[in-house]
Structures are given as C-alpha cells and as structure tokens.
C-alpha positions in Angstrom: -8.3 -19.2 22.0 -6.1 -16.8 23.9 -3.3 -19.3 24.0 -3.6 -20.1 20.3 -3.7 -16.3 19.4 -0.4 -15.8 21.4 1.5 -18.8 20.1 0.5 -18.5 16.5 0.8 -14.7 16.3 -2.9 -14.4 15.4 -3.3 -11.9 18.2 -0.8 -9.6 16.7 -2.6 -9.8 13.4 -5.8 -8.8 15.1 -4.1 -5.8 16.6 -2.7 -4.8 13.2 -6.2 -5.2 11.8 -7.7 -2.9 14.4 -5.0 -0.3 13.5 -5.2 -0.4 9.7 -9.0 -0.7 9.4 -9.9 2.7 10.8 -6.9 4.3 9.2 -7.3 3.1 5.6 -11.0 2.0 5.6 -10.4 -1.5 4.2 -8.3 -4.5 5.2 -7.8 -7.6 3.1 -6.6 -10.9 4.4 -5.5 -13.9 2.3 -5.5 -17.6 3.2 -2.1 -19.1 2.6 0.3 -21.8 3.8 2.9 -21.0 6.4 6.4 -22.4 6.7 5.1 -25.4 8.6 2.6 -26.2 5.8 -0.4 -25.3 7.9 -3.2 -22.9 6.7 -2.6 -19.4 7.9 -3.6 -15.8 7.0 -1.6 -12.8 5.9 -2.5 -9.2 5.3 -2.5 -8.0 1.7 -0.9 -4.7 0.7 -3.7 -2.8 -1.0 -1.2 -1.0 -3.2 -0.5 -4.4 -4.9 -4.2 -5.4 -5.2 -6.2 -4.7 -8.4 -9.9 -5.5 -8.6 -13.2 -4.2 -9.9 -13.9 -1.0 -8.0 -17.7 -1.4 -8.6 -17.9 -4.9 -7.2 -19.6 -5.1 -3.8 -17.3 -7.9 -2.7 -13.9 -9.1 -4.0 -15.4 -12.5 -4.8 -17.9 -10.9 -7.2 -15.2 -9.8 -9.7 -11.7 -10.3 -11.0 -8.9 -10.0 -8.5 -5.2 -9.5 -9.4 -2.4 -9.4 -6.8 1.1 -8.2 -7.7 4.1 -10.1 -6.3 7.8 -9.4 -6.5 9.7 -12.7 -6.5 13.3 -13.8 -6.8 14.6 -16.8 -8.9 14.5 -19.1 -5.9 10.9 -18.0 -5.2 10.0 -18.9 -8.8 11.6 -22.4 -8.5 9.9 -22.9 -5.1 6.5 -23.4 -6.7 6.7 -26.9 -8.2 3.2 -26.8 -9.6 4.1 -24.0 -12.0 5.3 -24.7 -15.5 9.0 -25.0 -15.0 9.7 -24.4 -18.7 7.9 -21.1 -18.6 9.7 -20.2 -15.4 13.1 -20.8 -17.2 11.9 -18.7 -20.1 11.0 -15.9 -17.8 14.4 -16.0 -16.1 16.3 -16.2 -19.4 14.2 -13.3 -20.8 15.7 -10.9 -18.3 12.3 -9.3 -17.5 13.5 -8.0 -14.2 11.7 -5.1 -12.5 14.5 -4.0 -10.1 18.1 -4.9 -9.2 19.1 -4.2 -5.6 22.9 -4.1 -5.3 24.0 -5.0 -1.8 27.6 -4.3 -2.6 29.0 -1.4 -4.5 30.4 -2.4 -7.9 33.4 -0.1 -7.5 34.2 -1.3 -4.0 37.2 -3.6 -3.9 37.2 -6.7 -1.8 40.1 -6.5 0.6 40.4 -10.3 0.9 40.1 -11.2 -2.8 41.6 -8.0 -4.2 39.0 -7.7 -6.9 35.7 -6.0 -7.6 32.4 -7.6 -6.5 29.4 -7.4 -8.8 26.6 -9.2 -7.0 22.9 -8.4 -7.7 19.6 -10.0 -6.9 17.2 -9.8 -9.8 13.5 -9.5 -9.0 10.6 -10.7 -11.2 7.1 -9.2 -11.2 4.3 -11.7 -11.4 0.5 -11.3 -11.1 -1.8 -13.7 -9.4 -5.2 -13.8 -11.2 -8.5 -15.0 -9.9 -11.5 -14.7 -12.2 -13.5 -15.9 -15.2 -12.0 -16.1 -18.7 -13.5 -17.6 -21.9 -12.9 -21.3 -22.3 -11.2 -20.8 -25.6 -8.6 -18.6 -23.9 -8.2 -21.1 -21.1 -7.5 -23.9 -23.5 -4.8 -21.7 -25.0 -3.1 -20.8 -21.8 -3.8 -23.7 -19.4 -0.5 -25.1 -18.0 0.9 -26.3 -14.7 -0.7 -28.5 -12.1 -2.8 -31.5 -12.9 -4.9 -31.0 -16.1 -8.7 -31.5 -15.7 -10.4 -34.2 -17.9 -13.8 -33.3 -19.3 -15.7 -36.6 -19.3 -18.8 -35.7 -17.3 -21.9 -37.4 -18.7 -20.1 -39.2 -21.6 -20.1 -42.9 -22.6 -16.9 -44.8 -22.0 -16.2 -45.0 -25.8 -16.1 -41.2 -26.0 -13.9 -40.5 -23.0 -10.7 -40.9 -25.0 -11.8 -38.3 -27.6 -13.1 -36.0 -24.9 -9.7 -35.9 -23.2 -8.1 -34.5 -26.4 -11.1 -32.4 -27.5 -12.8 -30.3 -24.7 -15.6 -29.3 -27.1 -16.6 -32.9 -27.4 -17.5 -33.0 -23.7 -20.3 -30.6 -24.2 -18.5 -27.5 -23.1 -18.9 -24.5 -25.4 -15.7 -22.6 -26.3 -17.6 -19.4 -25.3 -18.3 -20.8 -21.8 -16.6 -18.9 -19.0 -14.1 -20.8 -16.8 -13.1 -19.7 -13.3 -9.3 -19.9 -13.1 -6.3 -19.2 -11.0 -3.4 -18.0 -13.1 0.1 -16.7 -12.6 1.2 -14.3 -15.3 4.4 -12.2 -15.8 5.8 -9.9 -18.5 2.7 -7.7 -18.6 4.4 -4.4 -17.6 7.4 -4.9 -19.9 5.4 -4.7 -23.1 6.7 -8.1 -24.2 4.7 -11.3 -24.7 3.3 -12.4 -21.3 4.7 -15.5 -19.6 1.9 -17.7 -18.2 3.5 -19.7 -15.5 0.3 -21.3 -14.2 -3.3 -21.4 -15.3 -5.8 -23.9 -13.9 -9.5 -24.2 -13.6 -10.5 -24.0 -9.9 -13.5 -24.0 -7.7 -14.8 -20.6 -6.4 -14.6 -22.1 -2.9 -10.8 -21.8 -3.2 -10.9 -18.0 -3.5 -8.4 -17.0 -0.8 -9.3 -13.4 -0.1 -11.5 -11.9 2.6 -12.1 -8.2 3.1 -13.6 -6.0 5.8 -14.6 -2.3 5.5 -14.7 0.4 8.1 -17.2 2.6 6.2 -18.8 1.9 2.9 -19.5 4.4 0.1 -21.9 3.6 -2.7 -20.3 3.0 -6.2 -16.9 1.9 -4.9 -15.5 -1.2 -3.3 -12.8 0.6 -1.3 -13.9 1.7 2.2 -13.5 5.1 3.7 -10.9 5.5 6.5 -10.1 8.2 8.9 -7.3 9.6 6.6 -9.7 10.1 3.8 -12.5 11.4 6.0 -10.2 14.1 7.4 -8.8 15.2 4.0 -10.5 18.6 4.2 -9.4 19.2 7.8 -5.9 18.2 6.9 -5.8 20.7 4.1 -7.1 23.5 6.4 -4.6 22.6 9.1 -1.7 22.6 6.6 -2.7 26.0 5.2 -2.9 27.8 8.5 0.3 26.1 9.8 2.2 27.2 6.6 1.0 30.7 7.1 2.0 30.7 10.8 5.5 29.5 10.1 5.8 32.1 7.3 5.0 34.8 9.8 7.4 33.2 12.3 10.3 33.6 9.9 9.6 37.4 9.9 9.1 37.4 13.6 12.6 36.1 14.2 14.2 39.1 12.3 15.5 42.1 14.2 14.6 45.2 12.1 15.1 48.9 13.1 14.1 52.2 11.5 15.4 55.8 11.7 15.3 59.0 9.7 19.0 59.6 10.1 21.1 58.7 7.0 24.4 58.5 8.9 23.5 55.6 11.2 25.2 52.2 11.1 24.0 49.8 8.5 23.6 46.8 10.8 22.9 47.1 14.5 24.0 43.5 15.2 27.3 43.4 13.2 28.4 47.1 13.3 27.9 47.7 17.0 29.6 46.2 20.0 28.3 45.9 23.5 28.6 49.3 25.2 28.8 51.4 22.1 27.3 54.9 22.2 25.0 55.6 19.2 24.8 59.3 18.2 21.9 59.9 15.9 19.9 62.9 14.8 16.8 60.9 14.8 15.6 58.1 17.2 16.2 54.5 16.3 13.2 52.3 16.9 12.5 48.6 16.4 10.1 47.6 13.7 7.4 45.4 15.3 7.5 41.9 13.7 5.9 39.8 16.4 3.1 37.4 15.5 -0.2 38.9 16.6 -2.3 35.9 15.6 -0.5 33.2 17.7 -3.5 32.7 20.0 -5.8 32.6 17.1 -3.7 29.9 15.5 -3.7 27.8 18.6 -7.5 28.1 18.9 -8.1 27.2 15.3 -5.9 24.1 15.5 -7.8 23.0 18.6 -11.1 23.4 16.7 -9.8 21.3 13.8 -8.5 18.6 16.1 -11.8 18.5 18.0 -13.7 18.1 14.8 -11.4 15.4 13.6 -12.0 13.5 16.8 -15.7 13.7 16.3 -15.4 12.4 12.7 -13.0 9.6 13.7 -15.2 8.7 16.8 -12.1 9.4 19.0 -14.0 10.8 22.0 -12.8 10.8 25.5 -14.6 7.6 26.4 -12.7 5.9 23.6 -9.2 7.3 24.1 -9.3 6.9 27.8 -9.0 10.6 28.6 -10.8 12.2 31.5 -14.3 13.3 30.6 -15.1 17.1 30.8 -16.4 18.3 34.2 -20.1 18.0 34.9 -20.4 15.2 32.3 -23.6 13.2 33.1 -23.5 9.5 33.6 -24.1 7.6 30.3 
C-alpha cells in the first residue's frame, strides 16, 4: 500500500485530507477517471458544491457541483449532446474572459494588435431525483434506456415510444445525472446531458470532523475559534492604535515663545532658553504586558478547543507532568 500511495499520489491526498478536515470541518472526495482512464479520486471544492443542508449524508439529497469549462472541455465529453454543446457555445453564455495578452499591446513580430481570449462556460453537474415527466422532456445524451420490463413482445415496440405504456407513471421520480448550463444568465437553460442512472453510481463521499445537528456541513477549527479570533483581533487593533501614539514625540511647556517643533526647529547642540521647563508628554504603552498575557490565554484556549496539546504538536510537556 505504501508503494501504491507514493506512485499514485494517494499519499499526498491523504495528507491534504488531514490538513483540510480539522480546518474546515468537512472534506468531500469524488470518484472520477484520471488521464490514464483509471478510476481515481479528487477533492471537491466546497465553494462549488450545493446540496441539501439538512441531509445527513450527501447521498440522501440533491447534489449539484459547479464546473468552469472551456470549449475544448465541452467537446471532450462525447456522451453529451453535441447539438446542445454547440448551442451553448454559439449563445455566448460565458462567465469570464481571461485575457492573457493586452489588447493594446502591439506584437513586435507581426506589427499588429493581438486580441486573444479564452471563454469559460459555467455548467452544473446534477445528481438527484426529478419527476419522470420532466425527465422525458430533458433526457438527452448517452444511450437511451428502453422501458420494456414485464411487457409481452408485441408491446415492446409501443413501449419504446411511449414510456407510460411500460407501467411507469409520469409522476414517478427518476434518479438522474444531468449537466445543465445557462442557469445563472437568466436565459433558457441548456441541458447538455440527462440520463437515468443507478444510485450506486453516486460519485461523492464525505467525511466530517465534528457534526452539528440540523446541518450537513461539519464544524472545523476555524469556525470553533470564531469568538476567540474576534477577541484577539479587537485587542490587537487597540494595541496598535496605542502604538501609533507611542511612536510620537510630544512635549509640553507654559512658555509661549518656545520653538514650534523640537525635531525640525532645533539642531544638535542648540541651547534652549525658556521661561518654563520643557517636558516630554508620556505616550508609552502601559498595557503591553497585559496584551501579551491576554494573547497567550487566547492561544492556550484555542489549543484546547482544537485539541492541539503538547502531546499532539510534539512540544515538550510542562515540568512535573505525570506519565499518561
């Protein structure tokens, strides 16, 4: 296993999992095909994942994943409806254009302006149940399924053209995998692929660090330390506000004939004649030690919340710590 984990990169994925799981509270992996055509796994960006927040598991509800693809990516999936792919590309429903050369920059070799852009298309991968009537309207791509279960041979021809004749009600739910685009643009959606699939093909697996009732998303160390982070930010902002004042050189005197600025109006060795003494205004920070102690208390409490004790981090245990 160690050799496979090293050659396939699976060990690096496990390391990434161990870093992301405590930090964000939830990690989702997806079963996919790699460049060699073998089954592999990849981490899913949670910001692109939409699902039922009340579902206990991803498989219990509808799951939608957002993808950003180029035109070559769209043509790469041969099982998608190529007519719908062409319609999507011709519609110009791009979500971003990243110019990798300035349009006003002249090409020194060709002596003309270069206007090269890569259009990106936003598509949504859908896994879940939809009514059969809606599925009959949108099904496309892949190999169509023939509804002939339990029918005599003389009725199979009519069943292929009439799904209701096979005994399936239009109100029946169908578990499908679909690829849809054009949702965010407000235009009519483009259904690139929609096919009835088995639930066993559901590709997502999730793991949670801490669970909280009423929500699917786990609780990570970032969220568990929100209150401590706010407190640390508040006292740090106050400390640096005081530090700005502490860096000033301010003086006071009762004499109205003194120089206006001790730093710019006086030179080294000048003799100052004043009817009243010139004294410095104390601006030093008196709470520096308190700030350091408070930050140590916050960090110690965060370590306890995140289970980052000395035995975990590898630091030396406090003196007189009993065995076990």
